[in-house]
C-alpha positions as CSV (number, residue, x, y, z in Angstrom):
1,X,-1.3,15.2,-12.4
2,X,-0.1,14.9,-8.8
3,X,1.3,11.4,-9.4
4,X,3.1,12.0,-12.7
5,X,6.0,14.4,-11.6
6,X,9.2,12.5,-10.8
7,X,7.4,9.2,-11.4
8,X,10.6,7.3,-11.9
9,X,12.1,8.6,-8.7
10,X,12.2,7.2,-5.1
11,X,11.8,3.5,-5.9
12,X,11.1,1.8,-2.5
13,X,12.0,-1.7,-1.3
14,X,8.4,-2.6,-0.9
15,X,7.8,-1.9,-4.6
16,X,10.5,-4.5,-5.6
17,X,8.7,-7.1,-3.4
18,X,5.7,-6.8,-5.9
19,X,7.5,-5.9,-9.1
20,X,9.8,-8.9,-9.0
21,X,7.0,-11.5,-9.0
22,X,5.4,-9.4,-11.7
23,X,8.4,-9.8,-13.9
24,X,8.5,-13.5,-13.1
25,X,4.9,-13.8,-14.4
26,X,5.8,-11.7,-17.5
27,X,8.6,-14.1,-18.2
28,X,6.3,-17.1,-17.9
29,X,7.9,-18.4,-14.6
30,X,4.8,-18.1,-12.4
31,X,4.4,-16.2,-9.2
32,X,7.8,-16.3,-7.7
33,X,10.3,-13.7,-6.4
34,X,13.6,-13.6,-8.4
35,X,14.8,-10.7,-6.1
36,X,15.5,-13.0,-3.2
37,X,17.8,-16.0,-2.7
38,X,16.9,-19.7,-3.3
39,X,17.1,-20.3,0.4
40,X,13.6,-18.7,0.8
41,X,10.5,-20.4,-0.5
42,X,9.3,-17.2,-2.2
43,X,12.1,-17.6,-4.7
44,X,10.1,-20.6,-6.0
45,X,6.5,-19.7,-5.0
46,X,5.2,-16.5,-3.7
47,X,2.0,-17.2,-1.7
48,X,1.0,-13.6,-1.1
49,X,-2.1,-12.3,-2.9
50,X,-1.0,-12.1,-6.5
51,X,-3.2,-9.2,-7.8
52,X,-0.5,-6.5,-7.8
53,X,2.1,-8.8,-9.4
54,X,-0.4,-9.7,-12.1
55,X,-1.2,-6.1,-12.9
56,X,2.5,-5.2,-12.9
57,X,3.3,-8.2,-15.2
58,X,0.8,-6.8,-17.7
59,X,2.4,-3.4,-17.7
60,X,5.8,-4.9,-18.1
61,X,4.7,-6.9,-21.1
62,X,3.1,-3.8,-22.7
63,X,5.6,-1.1,-21.8
64,X,8.8,-2.8,-20.7
65,X,10.4,-3.2,-17.3
66,X,10.8,0.2,-15.6
67,X,9.7,2.1,-12.5
68,X,7.1,4.0,-14.5
69,X,5.5,1.0,-16.1
70,X,5.4,-0.8,-12.7
71,X,3.4,2.1,-11.3
72,X,0.9,2.6,-14.1
73,X,-1.7,0.3,-12.6
74,X,-1.6,2.2,-9.3
75,X,-2.1,5.5,-11.1
76,X,-5.2,4.1,-12.8
77,X,-6.5,2.7,-9.6
78,X,-6.0,6.1,-7.9
79,X,-8.0,7.8,-10.6
80,X,-10.8,5.2,-10.2
81,X,-10.8,6.0,-6.4
82,X,-11.6,9.6,-7.2
83,X,-14.5,8.7,-9.5
84,X,-15.9,6.0,-7.2
85,X,-15.9,8.4,-4.3
86,X,-17.7,11.0,-6.4
87,X,-20.4,8.7,-7.5
88,X,-21.0,7.2,-4.1
89,X,-21.2,10.6,-2.5
90,X,-23.4,12.0,-5.3
91,X,-26.0,9.2,-4.6
92,X,-25.8,9.3,-0.8
93,X,-25.2,13.0,0.1
94,X,-26.0,15.0,-3.0
95,X,-24.0,17.2,-5.4
96,X,-22.6,19.7,-2.9
97,X,-21.3,17.0,-0.6
98,X,-20.0,15.0,-3.6
99,X,-17.9,17.9,-4.8
100,X,-16.4,18.4,-1.3
101,X,-15.6,14.7,-0.9
102,X,-14.1,14.5,-4.4
103,X,-11.7,17.4,-3.8
104,X,-10.7,16.1,-0.4
105,X,-9.9,12.6,-1.6
106,X,-8.2,13.7,-4.8
107,X,-5.7,15.7,-2.8
108,X,-5.3,13.3,0.1
109,X,-1.6,12.7,0.8
110,X,-1.9,9.0,1.3
111,X,-4.1,8.5,-1.8
112,X,-1.6,10.4,-3.9
113,X,1.4,8.5,-2.3
114,X,-0.1,5.0,-2.9
115,X,-1.2,6.0,-6.4
116,X,2.4,6.5,-7.4
117,X,3.9,3.4,-5.9
118,X,3.9,-0.2,-7.1
119,X,2.1,-1.6,-4.1
120,X,-1.4,-3.1,-3.5
121,X,-2.8,-0.4,-1.2
122,X,-4.6,1.8,-3.8
123,X,-6.1,-1.3,-5.5
124,X,-7.7,-2.4,-2.2
125,X,-9.2,1.1,-1.8
126,X,-10.7,1.0,-5.2
127,X,-12.1,-2.5,-4.7
128,X,-13.6,-1.5,-1.3
129,X,-15.3,1.5,-2.8
130,X,-16.6,-0.5,-5.8
131,X,-18.1,-3.0,-3.3
132,X,-19.8,-0.2,-1.4
133,X,-21.3,1.1,-4.6
134,X,-22.7,-2.3,-5.4
135,X,-24.1,-2.6,-1.9
136,X,-25.6,0.9,-2.3
137,X,-27.4,-0.4,-5.4
138,X,-28.6,-3.4,-3.5
139,X,-30.1,-1.1,-0.9
140,X,-31.9,0.8,-3.7
141,X,-33.0,-2.1,-5.9
142,X,-33.1,-5.1,-3.6
143,X,-31.7,-7.5,-6.2
144,X,-29.4,-10.2,-4.8
145,X,-27.3,-9.6,-7.9
146,X,-25.9,-6.5,-6.3
147,X,-25.1,-8.2,-3.0
148,X,-23.3,-11.0,-4.9
149,X,-21.4,-8.3,-6.9
150,X,-20.4,-6.6,-3.7
151,X,-18.9,-9.8,-2.3
152,X,-17.2,-10.6,-5.6
153,X,-15.6,-7.1,-5.7
154,X,-14.4,-7.6,-2.1
155,X,-12.8,-10.9,-3.1
156,X,-11.0,-9.1,-5.9
157,X,-9.6,-6.6,-3.4
158,X,-8.5,-9.5,-1.1
159,X,-6.5,-10.9,-4.0
160,X,-4.5,-7.7,-3.8
161,X,-4.1,-7.6,0.0
162,X,-5.8,-8.8,3.2
163,X,-5.8,-5.2,4.7
164,X,-9.4,-4.8,3.6
165,X,-10.7,-7.5,5.9
166,X,-12.1,-4.7,8.0
167,X,-14.2,-3.6,5.0
168,X,-15.3,-7.2,4.5
169,X,-16.9,-7.2,7.9
170,X,-18.4,-3.7,7.5
171,X,-20.0,-4.6,4.1
172,X,-21.3,-7.9,5.4
173,X,-23.0,-6.2,8.3
174,X,-24.2,-3.4,6.1
175,X,-26.2,-5.7,3.8
176,X,-27.8,-7.4,6.8
177,X,-28.7,-4.0,8.2
178,X,-30.2,-3.0,4.8
179,X,-32.4,-6.1,4.8
180,X,-33.5,-5.6,8.5
181,X,-34.5,-2.0,7.9
182,X,-36.3,-3.0,4.7
183,X,-38.3,-5.7,6.4
184,X,-36.6,-8.5,4.5
185,X,-35.0,-11.7,5.6
186,X,-31.6,-10.8,7.0
187,X,-30.2,-14.0,5.3
188,X,-30.9,-12.7,1.8
189,X,-28.3,-10.0,1.5
190,X,-25.7,-11.6,3.8
191,X,-25.8,-15.0,2.1
192,X,-25.6,-13.4,-1.3
193,X,-22.7,-11.3,-0.3
194,X,-20.9,-14.3,1.2
195,X,-21.6,-16.3,-2.0
196,X,-20.0,-13.6,-4.1
197,X,-17.0,-13.4,-1.8
198,X,-16.5,-17.1,-1.7
199,X,-16.8,-17.5,-5.5
200,X,-14.3,-14.7,-6.0
201,X,-11.7,-16.5,-3.8
202,X,-12.0,-19.8,-5.6
203,X,-9.3,-19.1,-8.1
204,X,-6.9,-18.0,-5.4
205,X,-7.6,-21.1,-3.3
206,X,-7.3,-23.4,-6.3
207,X,-3.9,-21.7,-7.1
208,X,-2.6,-22.3,-3.6
209,X,-3.7,-25.9,-3.3
210,X,-2.9,-26.7,-6.9
211,X,0.8,-26.0,-6.5
212,X,3.1,-28.4,-4.6
213,X,4.7,-25.4,-2.8
214,X,1.4,-23.6,-2.3
215,X,0.4,-24.9,1.2
216,X,4.0,-24.5,2.5
217,X,4.2,-21.0,1.1
218,X,0.8,-20.1,2.5
219,X,1.8,-21.4,5.9
220,X,5.1,-19.5,5.8
221,X,3.4,-16.2,4.8
222,X,0.3,-16.2,7.0
223,X,1.0,-18.5,9.9
224,X,4.7,-17.8,10.6
225,X,5.8,-14.4,9.2
226,X,2.5,-12.6,9.9
227,X,2.5,-13.8,13.6
228,X,4.9,-12.8,16.3
229,X,4.3,-9.8,18.5
230,X,1.5,-10.2,21.1
231,X,-1.7,-8.1,20.6
232,X,-0.9,-5.6,23.3
233,X,2.5,-4.9,21.6
234,X,0.8,-4.5,18.3
235,X,-1.7,-2.0,19.8
236,X,1.1,0.1,21.2
237,X,2.9,0.1,17.9
238,X,-0.1,1.7,16.3
239,X,1.4,5.0,17.5
240,X,3.9,4.9,14.6
241,X,1.0,4.7,12.0
242,X,-0.9,7.6,13.5
243,X,2.2,9.8,14.1
244,X,2.6,9.7,10.3
245,X,-1.0,10.7,9.9
246,X,-0.4,13.7,12.2
247,X,2.6,14.7,10.1
248,X,5.5,14.0,12.5
249,X,8.8,13.7,10.6
250,X,7.1,15.0,7.5
251,X,9.2,18.2,7.4
252,X,12.9,17.6,8.0
253,X,14.2,21.1,8.4
254,X,13.9,24.2,10.7
255,X,13.6,21.7,13.6
256,X,10.1,20.7,12.5
257,X,10.7,16.9,12.7
258,X,8.8,16.6,16.0
259,X,6.0,19.0,15.0
260,X,2.7,17.5,13.8
261,X,2.2,19.6,10.7
262,X,-1.0,17.8,9.8
263,X,-2.7,18.0,13.2
264,X,-5.5,20.4,12.1
265,X,-6.8,17.7,9.7
266,X,-7.7,15.0,12.3
267,X,-9.3,17.7,14.5
268,X,-11.4,18.9,11.6
269,X,-12.5,15.3,10.9
270,X,-13.6,14.9,14.5
271,X,-15.5,18.2,14.2
272,X,-17.2,16.9,11.0
273,X,-18.1,13.6,12.9
274,X,-19.6,15.5,15.8
275,X,-21.6,17.6,13.3
276,X,-23.0,14.4,11.8
277,X,-23.9,13.1,15.3
278,X,-25.9,16.3,15.8
279,X,-27.5,16.7,12.4
280,X,-27.6,13.3,10.7
281,X,-27.2,10.5,13.3
282,X,-27.9,7.8,10.7
283,X,-24.9,9.0,8.7
284,X,-22.8,9.0,11.9
285,X,-23.7,5.4,12.7
286,X,-22.9,4.4,9.1
287,X,-19.5,6.2,9.6
288,X,-18.8,4.1,12.7
289,X,-19.8,0.9,10.9
290,X,-17.4,1.6,8.0
291,X,-14.5,2.9,10.1
292,X,-14.2,0.7,13.3
293,X,-13.7,-2.8,11.8
294,X,-10.8,-1.5,9.6
295,X,-9.1,0.4,12.4
296,X,-9.4,-2.6,14.7
297,X,-8.0,-4.9,11.9
298,X,-5.0,-2.5,11.6
299,X,-4.2,-3.2,15.3
300,X,-4.1,-6.9,14.5
301,X,-1.8,-6.5,11.5
302,X,1.9,-6.8,12.0
303,X,2.8,-4.1,9.5
304,X,2.3,-0.6,11.0
305,X,2.8,1.4,7.7
306,X,0.8,4.6,7.5
307,X,0.1,3.7,3.9
308,X,-2.6,1.4,5.1
309,X,-4.6,4.4,6.2
310,X,-5.2,5.1,2.5
311,X,-8.1,2.6,3.0
312,X,-10.0,5.0,5.1
313,X,-9.1,8.2,3.1
314,X,-12.3,8.0,1.0
315,X,-14.4,7.5,4.2
316,X,-12.8,10.6,5.7
317,X,-13.6,12.6,2.5
318,X,-17.2,11.3,2.6
319,X,-17.5,12.4,6.2
320,X,-16.4,15.9,5.3
321,X,-18.8,15.9,2.3
322,X,-21.7,14.6,4.5
323,X,-21.0,17.2,7.2
324,X,-21.3,20.0,4.6
325,X,-24.5,18.4,3.1
326,X,-26.1,18.1,6.6
327,X,-26.0,21.9,7.2
328,X,-26.6,23.1,3.6
329,X,-29.8,24.8,4.8
330,X,-27.8,26.8,7.3
331,X,-26.1,29.2,5.0
332,X,-23.6,30.7,7.5
333,X,-22.6,27.4,8.9
334,X,-22.4,25.8,5.4
335,X,-20.2,28.7,4.2
336,X,-17.8,28.2,7.1
337,X,-17.7,24.4,6.6
338,X,-16.9,25.0,2.9
339,X,-14.0,27.3,3.8
340,X,-12.6,24.7,6.2
341,X,-12.8,22.0,3.5
342,X,-11.2,24.3,1.0
343,X,-8.4,25.0,3.5
344,X,-7.9,21.2,4.0
345,X,-7.8,20.7,0.3
346,X,-5.2,23.5,-0.1
347,X,-3.1,22.1,2.8
348,X,-3.1,18.6,1.4
349,X,-2.2,19.9,-2.1
350,X,0.6,21.9,-0.7
351,X,1.9,18.8,1.1
352,X,1.8,16.8,-2.1
353,X,3.8,19.4,-3.9
354,X,6.3,19.4,-1.1
355,X,6.6,15.6,-1.1
356,X,7.0,15.5,-4.9
357,X,9.7,18.2,-4.6
358,X,11.5,16.0,-2.1
359,X,11.0,12.9,-4.4
360,X,13.4,14.4,-7.0
361,X,16.2,13.9,-4.5
362,X,15.9,10.1,-4.9
363,X,17.1,9.9,-8.5
364,X,16.7,6.1,-9.1
365,X,17.3,6.4,-12.8
366,X,20.7,7.9,-12.2
367,X,21.6,5.3,-9.5
368,X,20.5,2.6,-12.0
369,X,22.7,3.9,-14.7
370,X,25.8,4.1,-12.5
371,X,25.1,0.6,-11.1
372,X,25.0,-0.8,-14.6
373,X,28.2,0.9,-15.5
374,X,30.0,-0.7,-12.6
375,X,28.5,-4.2,-12.7
376,X,28.9,-6.0,-16.0
377,X,26.0,-7.9,-17.6
378,X,25.5,-11.4,-16.4
379,X,27.2,-11.0,-13.0
380,X,25.3,-12.0,-9.8
381,X,24.6,-9.2,-7.3
382,X,23.8,-9.0,-3.6
383,X,22.3,-5.9,-2.0
384,X,19.1,-4.2,-0.9
385,X,16.0,-5.3,-2.7
386,X,15.6,-1.6,-3.6
387,X,18.2,-2.1,-6.4
388,X,16.7,-5.2,-7.9
389,X,14.8,-3.3,-10.5
390,X,17.9,-1.5,-11.6
391,X,19.6,-4.9,-12.2
392,X,16.6,-7.0,-13.0
393,X,18.4,-8.7,-15.8
394,X,21.1,-9.9,-13.4
395,X,21.0,-12.7,-10.9
396,X,20.1,-10.8,-7.8
397,X,20.0,-11.8,-4.1
398,X,18.5,-9.3,-1.6
399,X,19.9,-9.1,1.9
400,X,16.4,-9.0,3.3
401,X,16.2,-12.8,3.3
402,X,19.8,-14.0,2.8
403,X,22.8,-13.2,4.9
404,X,26.0,-12.0,3.1
405,X,28.1,-15.1,3.8
406,X,25.5,-17.4,2.5
407,X,25.2,-15.3,-0.7
408,X,29.0,-15.5,-1.1
409,X,29.6,-19.1,-0.2
410,X,26.5,-20.9,-1.2
411,X,25.1,-18.8,-4.1
412,X,28.4,-17.4,-5.3
413,X,27.3,-13.8,-5.6
414,X,30.0,-11.8,-7.3
415,X,29.2,-8.1,-6.6
416,X,28.0,-6.7,-3.3
417,X,26.3,-3.3,-2.8
418,X,27.0,-1.9,0.6
419,X,26.5,1.5,2.4
420,X,22.9,2.1,1.4
421,X,20.7,4.1,3.8
422,X,18.7,1.2,5.2
423,X,21.7,-1.0,5.7
424,X,23.6,1.8,7.6
425,X,20.7,3.1,9.6
426,X,18.5,0.1,10.1
427,X,14.8,0.2,10.9
428,X,13.1,0.4,14.3
429,X,12.6,-3.0,15.9
430,X,15.1,-4.8,13.6
431,X,18.3,-3.7,15.3
432,X,19.7,-7.2,15.8
433,X,19.0,-8.2,12.2
434,X,20.9,-5.2,10.8
435,X,23.8,-5.6,13.3
436,X,24.2,-9.2,12.0
437,X,23.8,-8.0,8.4
438,X,26.5,-5.3,8.8
439,X,28.8,-7.8,10.5
440,X,28.4,-10.3,7.7
441,X,28.9,-7.6,5.0
442,X,32.1,-6.5,6.7
443,X,33.4,-10.1,6.4
444,X,32.6,-10.2,2.7
445,X,34.2,-6.8,2.1
446,X,37.4,-8.0,3.7
447,X,37.7,-10.6,0.9
448,X,36.6,-8.2,-1.8
449,X,38.0,-5.5,-4.2
450,X,36.5,-2.0,-4.2
451,X,34.9,-1.2,-7.5
452,X,33.3,2.2,-7.0
453,X,31.0,4.5,-5.1
454,X,27.6,6.1,-5.9
455,X,26.4,9.0,-3.9
456,X,22.7,9.8,-3.6
457,X,20.9,12.0,-1.1
458,X,18.2,9.4,-0.5
459,X,19.8,6.0,-1.2
460,X,23.0,6.8,0.6
461,X,26.7,6.3,-0.1
462,X,26.7,3.1,-2.1
463,X,29.9,1.2,-2.1
464,X,30.3,-1.5,-4.8
465,X,32.6,-4.5,-4.2
466,X,33.7,-7.4,-6.2
467,X,34.5,-10.5,-4.2
468,X,37.9,-12.1,-4.9
469,X,37.5,-15.7,-6.2
470,X,39.5,-18.3,-4.4
């Protein structure tokens, strides 16, 4: 229910990066990105993990091409995260802790956010939890089948995004610990888990090496684009991720932009962790094993989006549930802990309502209708990848990978969308790119005819131009 309101609103650039290859698959053209120019290899072969694009392609085939259909898979994955968290908590920490964990994860801001966007994040969360459930069964039954299943499910998650590599290490170590504590050979669980993971990646590896552009695309995506800033710089950039977690810039009025409106939640989490250290140290060590590899992997990643923290949201919920379960025999303490968890749930729910209220301002459906009025069918378009979905039946070139003069002179783009919020404001760390982009756009506008303007509180003052043909 938290994901459904305004589900067609606030379509983001990142979503087009996954929806465009999804439409390419649905049209029978393979995993390629029709939203970017032919000067980039992704236009012919997109080597990123194809899981999200495959899910979106299925939705497009069944329900047509739209924002809502592109997001349906994420909604279902989000629902599965709630149920998987409940069952894992029920088995490990009991009914009371399971109820607490379920309410906390079901209202978590990042879980709700990633469940209503056409991105891979929530799919990786669901895969990681499913793998943990399989490993939990391995600990109970000792059958190698469950360790293999855990590795296979982790491979499924990797086919959506490599952000869960931290979980991969955690789960691999966990099965070894389970064997060591049970007096078994430590090679049994670890080798079975590795077997499942390797087998699950075979289709992806075969797809990469079976395509003439596969190796070049893989090299471009993982060895060139993903590298760059030194590790110290990446560590320092983590502040952006955690500032979002604390709630900086979440409220944009009454001078609250610089106030961390979510700061009580991390402090409550630390309190719950300390409680586990005191009451159930085995659970505390398990918490460290599951958390630390993922947080360290985040440092190594070049993308500092706070959305990646959705991966640890179920773990945070499980910690709250475990803390309550650890003191259930102390009625006064337990009652206080339950009140704190209820307050956290209410605060998160309130934040979700506020964010959904703000989402209505980004009326993508209205922007789409106006763009289609101004740009005739069959005409080629250049602009932010955000607007690709609105014009998915046009030839579209996004400015994220192609400069304006190349779009005009080499690819003969006819209509140019200028003035959007990202183009005018830029993004931190990409100042030079946007300076060059704005300069190139100005050159194109100088040889163009003004067609019309679209005003939107979120997307900006869009200016549509038609280039004059020589």
